C-alpha positions, -999 to 999 in steps of 0.1 A, spaced: 219 503 672 219 511 635 222 485 608 230 483 571 218 452 553 237 436 524 226 407 501 243 389 472 229 364 448 249 342 424 228 314 409 241 278 408 228 247 391 210 238 424 194 272 423 165 260 445 190 260 474 200 296 467 182 323 486 170 352 464 180 388 471 146 396 484 145 365 507 179 374 521 167 410 527 134 399 544 153 375 567 178 402 576 150 428 582 132 403 605 165 397 625 170 435 628 135 440 641 140 412 667 172 428 678 158 463 679 182 476 652 173 507 631 179 499 594 196 528 577 204 512 544 199 481 522 223 472 494 227 442 471 247 427 442 231 404 417 247 375 398 282 383 411 307 357 423 319 357 459 355 361 449 347 391 428 360 423 444 342 448 420 309 448 438 293 482 440 266 471 464 290 457 489 314 487 490 284 512 491 271 492 521 304 496 538 306 533 530 272 537 546 283 523 579 288 547 609 306 540 642 289 513 662 268 502 632 264 466 622 266 452 587 240 425 586 241 396 561 222 363 557 254 343 557 291 351 557 296 337 523 273 364 509 302 388 517 329 367 502 340 332 492 377 340 495 397 340 527 417 370 514 387 390 504 370 382 537 399 397 555 399 429 533 361 433 539 365 428 577 393 454 579 372 479 558 342 474 582 365 479 613 378 512 599 343 525 601 340 514 637 314 489 628 311 451 629 297 423 607 267 402 619 255 371 602 220 362 611 230 326 608 255 331 637 287 317 622 309 331 650 298 368 645 276 372 676 306 373 700 343 383 696 360 355 715 390 337 700 367 307 695 343 327 675 371 341 653 382 305 647 347 296 636 347 325 612 380 316 597 370 279 592 338 289 575 356 314 552 381 287 542 353 262 536 334 288 514 366 293 493 371 256 490 335 250 479 338 278 453 370 263 439 354 228 437 324 241 419 346 260 394 367 229 388 336 207 383 320 232 360 352 235 339 354 197 336 318 194 326 322 220 299 353 203 285 334 169 284 304 185 266 327 203 241 346 170 235 312 154 228 303 181 203 278 200 224 277 238 222 283 255 255 276 291 244 268 312 213 305 315 205 319 285 185 353 276 198 382 277 173 386 244 156 348 237 153 318 248 133 281 243 138 267 211 125 244 221 96 220 194 105 219 202 142 229 237 154 231 225 190 261 204 181 296 212 169 317 194 143 354 197 136 367 222 110 396 204 92 415 236 84 413 250 119 421 216 134 452 216 113 461 251 126 455 239 162 480 210 157 505 235 143 500 258 174 506 228 197 537 219 177 551 254 181 543 254 218 562 221 222 592 237 204 592 263 232 574 291 215 556 316 239 521 328 232 533 361 215 559 344 194 532 319 182 510 349 172 539 363 152 546 330 135 510 325 125 508 360 111 540 354 92 526 321 78 495 339 67 472 318 89 440 337 96 422 340 130 385 343 124 378 379 114 405 393 138 442 393 145 458 366 166 462 375 202 482 358 230 449 353 250 434 334 220 465 311 218 464 305 255 427 295 254 432 272 224 461 254 242 442 251 274 413 234 256 437 209 240 459 199 268 
């Protein structure tokens, strides 16, 4: 039987628990050798989320599949951390007359109803874990921003870098007043685009560029 190997790496804060691309590939190669599979291709995607559909390595791996091939992965969550995307990938693999094999088992070694149930449960858990991580990351970033810590090279609207400590942010009085005005307009029922037009009409600048509804949305989300 012929096999195509796929690996994906997306680092987390507990990165020591994340298997590197090369480690995943080595483990998959060893599995294929034990099973007597002929490896006809290896593909990977680096630093891409499991809910991201635009993954060239994944779709190239699927395109490389032939009938009765297997797509070998270290774990099912390397394919996707979304139930919907998992289904899309499975259907794409089936169209090639191939099947997915996780070297960790995970209900992929057999095709019984019980094995399919195991796969669906693991896919749901992977999606749940991804959402929990995203929520915790967002909450931590908001806490750090509230404490005046810079989270990126971009300074959020309403703040400037502390001249005495460039790792910290301090409030910009003018922009803070503009934020309060934006919130006031939102509370009056203004939509994002209407707020943009009002700010432009009032001659209120937006940091070297025009006001955009996405900018207004981000400002309001940070100040809920």
